[in-house]
N, C-alpha and C positions, 0 to 999 in steps of 0.2 A: 370750524370743522375741517375746512379745506386745508388750513395751515397745519393742523394736527396730522392730516393724511399725508401731506408732503413730507413732514418731519419723520413720520413712521416709515414712509417709502425710502427716504434717504438712509436711515439707519439699517433698513433691510438690505439695501444695495451694498452698503459698507460691509455688513456681516458676510454676505455672499462673496464679496471681493476678497475679504480676509481669509475665508475658508479656501477659496480657489488658490490664493497665493501660498497658503500653508501647504496644500497638497501638490502644488506645481513643482516642488523640489524633488519629488519622486516621479520619475518618468518610466512607465512600463512600455516595452516594445509592443505588447498586446495584452489585453485583459480578459480575453476569451479564447478558447481553443476547442475545435471540433475534432474529435478523434476519428470521425467517419464511422464506417461499419467494421466490426471485428467480432470474432466468435466468443461465445460464453466460456468455452473450454480452452481458450487460448491464454496467452500471457497477459499479465496486468499491463495496463497502458499508462505511460508516464509522459508528462510534458513539463518542461522547465520554463516558468515565466521569468523573464529577465527584466531587471529594472536598473536605472542609473540614478545616483544621487547628484542632482543638479543644484543643490544648495551650497551653503558656505561652511557648514559644520557637518561632522560625522552623524550618521543616522544608524538606527538599529531596529530590527524587527522584534517587537516585544511579545506578540502573540499571533498565532494563526489558527482560525477556527474553521473546521469543516462541518458540513451539515448532514453528514451521513457516515456511518461506520465503514462504508465501502470506499471512502476516499481518505487518503493519508497524505499529509504534507510534510516535506523535508526542506528546510530553508537555511540560508546563510545566517549563522548565529553570532558572527563577530561584527563589530561596528564597521560601517561602510563609509570611507572617507569621501569628501567631495570629488566628483568626477569619476568615481569607481562604480562598479556594478555588483549586484547581488542576484541571487536566484531563489525562487520558490518552486520546488519540484512537487507536482501533484500527481499522485498515482491512483488510478481507478481500478478496483477489483471487480471483474464481470461475473465471477462465479455465482451462480444462483440468481442472477439478475438480468434475464433476457429482456429485450425491448429498448425503447428510447429512454435516455436519461439526460438530465440537466442539473448539475450540482454547483452550488456556490461555495466559495472560500472567502472568508473575511479576514483581512490583514490589518493589524495595528502596527504602525511605525512611529517612532519617536518624532516629535515635531508636527505630527498630523493630528488635527482635532476631529477627524472622522475616519471610519474604517474604509479601507480600499477593498472593493469587491472584484474577485476573479471568478470566472465561470468555466466549466468544462461540460461538454456535451458529446453525444454520439448515439450509435445504434448497436446493440448487442444482439447478434443472431443466436437463436436457441441452440444449445449443445445437446449432449446426451440426456436422455430422460432421467430425471431425478425422482426415484421412487419415494425417497424420504427427504423432505425439504430441510431437515435439520443438518444434513450432510451435503454441503454445496459442491464439494470437489469430487470429480469422477475419474476413476482409472479402471477401465474395463467394467467389470460388474461390482467393483468396490467403490463405495462412497466414503469420503473422509470429512472430518470436521475442519481440518486445515491441512496444508502441505508444508508449512514452515515451522521451524523450531530454532530458538536462540539458546545456546548454551552460555552460561556465565563463566568467567575465569575460574579455573579449577583450584580447589583447595586439597582435594584428595587425588586418587589415581583413576577414578572412574565416575562418570555421570550417566544418567539415564532419563529420558523424557518419553512421554507417550502421546499418541494421537488416536482418538477414538474413531472406529470405522464400522461400517455395516456392509454385509454382503446383500446387495439388492438383486442378485441374479437368481437363477434357478438351480445352479449346481454349487456344490461345496468347492472352495478354492484354497490354495496355498499361496503365500507371497514369498518371493525370493528376492533378496536385496544384493546390490553390489555398489561399491564406492571406490573411487580413485584415491580417497583419503584412507590410509590404512588404520587410522585411529577411530574410524566410524564403522558401525555395523548395525544390523537391524534384525528383528524377529517379530513374530506375532504371538499373541495370547488370545485364544488358543492357537495351536499350530495350524489347524484346519478350521476355516470359517464356514459354517453351514449357511444355507440360504436363509435370509431374513434375520440372521444372528448378528449381534454386536460383538466386536472384539477390539483389540488394541494393537497398534504398531508401536513397538518400543525401539527407540534409537539409542544406542550406547556410544559413549565417547570415552576413549582411553587416553591417559596422559601421554603427551609427546612434547616436542619442543615448543608447541604453541599453547601449552596448558595454562599459561598466565593470561591468555587473551580470550575474549569472547569468541565464540564460533557460531555462525549461522548456517543453517542447511535448508535445502528445499528438496522435497520428494517429487520425482517425475517418473511417469510410466516409461519403462525401457522397452521399446518396441523393436529394438535391434537384436535382442537375444533370441536364440532359437526357442520356439514355443513348445511347451509341453501341455498336454491336456490338464486342466484344473490348476495351472500355474499362472500367476500374474507377476511380472518382473518389475521391480522398483529400483530406480537409481537414486542414491543419496548424493546430492550435489551441494558442495559448499558455495556460499555466496557472500558478498561483502555485507557486513552488518551495518544497518542504518543507525544513526544516532538516536 
């Protein structure tokens, strides 16, 4: 019995050693990151986990799994030669998620027989009150389903996408849009959004020199414009499209 135990222990040690050796060729600078405290109505938080290939052959990330729709990963998609580095960018969206959080990201890399676990954590301070939890983004008295839109490369001369909104305030409102990109414009349906009513923001894209490219935009409340009663000002901002 003692001999069997020794043999079993021997093979267990060998298995652990092989696993460690397999994973040791991927060296992360750190595998956890604390964003600290940030506001619910602020910007998304992103951290880039950097790693180095210490092995003798190229490696590649084959899959990255997040454990929540609030977390998105963007990573190096080309093979990483020995001695070179790669990144896994992890973005956390705080909208509608006040309080402490701790999220895991599981990474599969070629040559590794086990998943590599990364974690992000932090504290989200509550933002504006959300009367309707289905609409996590807040701009003044308007709540939105999302603030981002991705336009695909154009085949025709015009594209249009919509974002569903609700007026959670006590007064009817109008939305006014501005954009530094002359190909982009916006309007609402209906034009005047009554209290507790659901409407749509419609963003239009007209053909220009960039029509063969995808175009990504983000809506932001424009607090620099001169305010008028019952008006909310929205800026249409272009941003780099993520893969």
